[in-house]
N, C-alpha and C positions, 0 to 999 in steps of 0.2 A: 503493500500500500504505499502511496507516494502521499506526503503530507505536504501542503502548500501554506506558506505562512504569508499572510495579507499585511503589507506595510501599514504602518500607522500615518494616516495623513492629516490628523488633525492640526499639525502645525501648518500645513500647506493651506488647509481650509481657512484656518484663521489669518494667515498671511494675506490670502487673497481678499478676504472681508476687509481688511484694514487696508490693502492697496486699493482696491476699488474707491473707497471713501476718501483717502487721503489725495489720490490724483484727480478726483472729480473736484474735490474742494479747491486743490492747487490751481486748476483751471477756472475757478469760480462758478462752477455749473451748480445747478440744483439737481436733484434727484430726477425732477421732472424733465430737465434738459439732457441729461445722460441718457435716460430712459427714452427720449425722443430719438436721439442720434443713433441708438441702438435697436430701436423698434420693440420696446417693453415699456411697461408703466413705471411710474415713480415707485409704485408699492413693491413692484418685483426688485428695484434696486435697493430699496430699503431692506428687503428680505436678504438679499445677497450681501448688504453691509453689515447686517446684524445677525447673521446664521440661520434665519428662518428658511432659508433655501440656499443650496448649493449650486444651482444652475448647471446647465448641460454645458458641454464641452463647447458646442456651438456657440451657445450664448457668451461664454467666457472669452472665445476667440475674438467674437464681435467687441466685447467691450474692451479687450486689448487692444484691437486695432483702431477704435475710437480714440482710446487715450494714448495711442501713439507707442506701443510697445508689444513685445511678444507675450504670448500666454506664460510662458516660464517665466519673465520678469515680473508678472502679474502675481503669479504664485509664490514667488521667493519672497514678497513683501518690500517694506520699504527700505531703501538702501541706507546704511548708517547716515551718509553725508546729507540725505534729505529728512532724516528725522527731526522733527521740530525739537527745539531746546524748550525746557520748562525752568523757568529760574525761580528759586525759591528765597 
């Protein structure tokens, strides 16, 4: 019997959620604006950003193209040089 292990993708999912929100806000777009450009509703963008939905590969591809990056970059998360600083 062959046992297959399924990799844990929870970090990739969380990175994708954060990336969509970060790069959308960086462009000054509302959820409705990104949704319109991608062909989905603002509610769907909200679900993608908050974990209510993971989206299909096709949808993530469309979002990545509209945001000007590849799907792999979208799933890797926000590069450190783009991480907003929080001053305390």
